[in-house]
N, C-alpha and C positions, 0 to 999 in steps of 0.2 A: 203576283204582288210585287211592286217595285221596291227598290231599296228605300225610297223616301218613306214608305209606309212602315218600315221596320225601325226607323229612327225614333229615339226617345225625344220627347218634347215637354218642356216645362209648361208652356202655354196650354198644350193639349191636356196636360194633367190637371191644370186649374179648371178648364172647361168641363172635363169629365167629372171632377170632384163636385163642382157646382151642380151639374146635371144629376149626379147621383144623390146629392143632398135633397134637391127638389123632389126627385122621384120618391125618396124615402119618406119625406114629410107628407107628400100627397097620398102615398100608400097608407101612412099612419092615419091621416084624416078620414080617408074613405074606407078604412078597415081592410085594405088589401095587403095581406102579409106577403104575397108574391112580389108586389111592387116595392114594399119596404126592403125585402131581401135583395131584390135586384138593385135597388138604390144603394144599399150598403156595399154590395159587390162592386158596383161602379166606383164608389169612393175608394175601396181597397185597391182596385186596379189603378186608379188615379194616383194613389199614394205610392204604389210600386213604380209607376211610370215616372213620377217626380224623382224618386230615389235613383232610378236608372239614369235619368237625365243628368243627375249630378254626380254619379259614380265616377271616381277618378283614381287612377293608379299612378303614382309618381315613381319614376326611375331617375337616377342621376342624369340630368340634362334632357329629360323628355317626360311627356305626359301621355297616358293611355286612357281613352274613354271608349264607350260603345261605338262612337263615331270614327275612331281612328287613333293615330299616333301623331304627336306634334313635338318638334324639337324646341326646347326652351331657348330663350334669348341667352347668348353667351354671358351677359352680365349677371344673370341669375346664378349660374354655376361658379363663375369667378368670384362673385361677391360672397357666396357661401364659403368658398375656400378661404378667402381673405379673413372672414370672420373667425373661422376655425384656427387659422394660423395666428391671427392676432390674439385670440384668447390663450393660445398655447404660450406665445411670447409673454403675455401679461402674467400668466401663472408662473412661468419660469423666472421672470424678472422679480416677481414678488417673493418667490422661494429663495432666490440667491441674494436678494437685497439690491438688485440692479434697477434703480429707478428709471434710467434711460431706456432699458429694454422693456420694462413694465409700461412706460408711457408710449413707446413705439408700438407695442402690442395693442394697447387701448385705441390708439389712432388707427391702426390697421383694421381692427375690429369694426370701428365706427365707419370707416371708409367702405368696408365690405358690406355693411348693412345698407348704406346709401346706394352702392353699386347694385346690390341684389334688388332693392326697391325700384330702381330705374328699369331694370330688366323686367320686373313684374308688371310695372305700369305699361311698358312697351308691349309685352305679350298680351295683357288684358285689352288694351285699346286696339291693337292690331287684330286680335281675335274677334272682338266685338265688331270692328269694321268689316272683316271678312264674313261674319255671320249675316250682317245686314245686307251687304252687297250681294252675297250669295243667295239669300232669300229673295231679294227683289229681282235679281237676274233670273233665278229659277222660275219665279212666277211669270215674268215677262216671256221667257223662252217657252214656258208651258202654254201661254196664250197664243203664241205664234206657231206652236206645234213642233218646235225645234228640240227634239228629245236629246240630242247630243249635247247641245248647249245647256239644256236643263240639268243634265247629269253633271256637267262640268261645274255649273253654279252650285249644285247641291253638294258636290265635293268641297268646293270653296267654303260653303257654309259649315260643313261638318268639321273641316280642318280648323276653322276659326273657333268653333265651339270647343274643340279639344284644347286649343291654345288658351282660350279664355278660362276654361274650367281648371287648367293647370295652375294658372296664376291665382285664381280664387282659392284653390286648395292650399297653396303655400301661404297666402295671406291669412286665411282662416287658421291654419296651423300655428303661425307666428302669434296671432292674436290670442289663441288659447294658451300658448306657452307663457305669455306675459301675465296671464290672470293668476 
């Protein structure tokens, strides 16, 4: 079995879930408990595939997924640091009554948020581009039988997916923190 068949896929999870749902309904209509059970099993497997496709572990400056490891854009790390340092300055400025330090901290925090967002956008769009060009290149190389190029393009796709998932993870985490 090639590495490609071991990769998780959101699209495949959607197709498998729909197939399982149809098999479940058909089994129910015709009274086949075996088909119903097999349909439910396909849906559960699709749910697990979807979850694995989106599973992301964040480290400082990097993202890890089932497909590999991707280094974050430096603006993401620097922006996060600037937010932390700015918040600290703002707190200390407020504590000691130094409006200048408080304002400086607020400005550094906001600049850090913008810097981190720029890095997230860059990682997301770069990752998406690598996923698309990797998938297209892999398919074309597969049609021509060039297994070496196909593997290279698959690696490009996987690295892009990891990079994109890392940005998505951070964006989601920030959105949840604002709620």
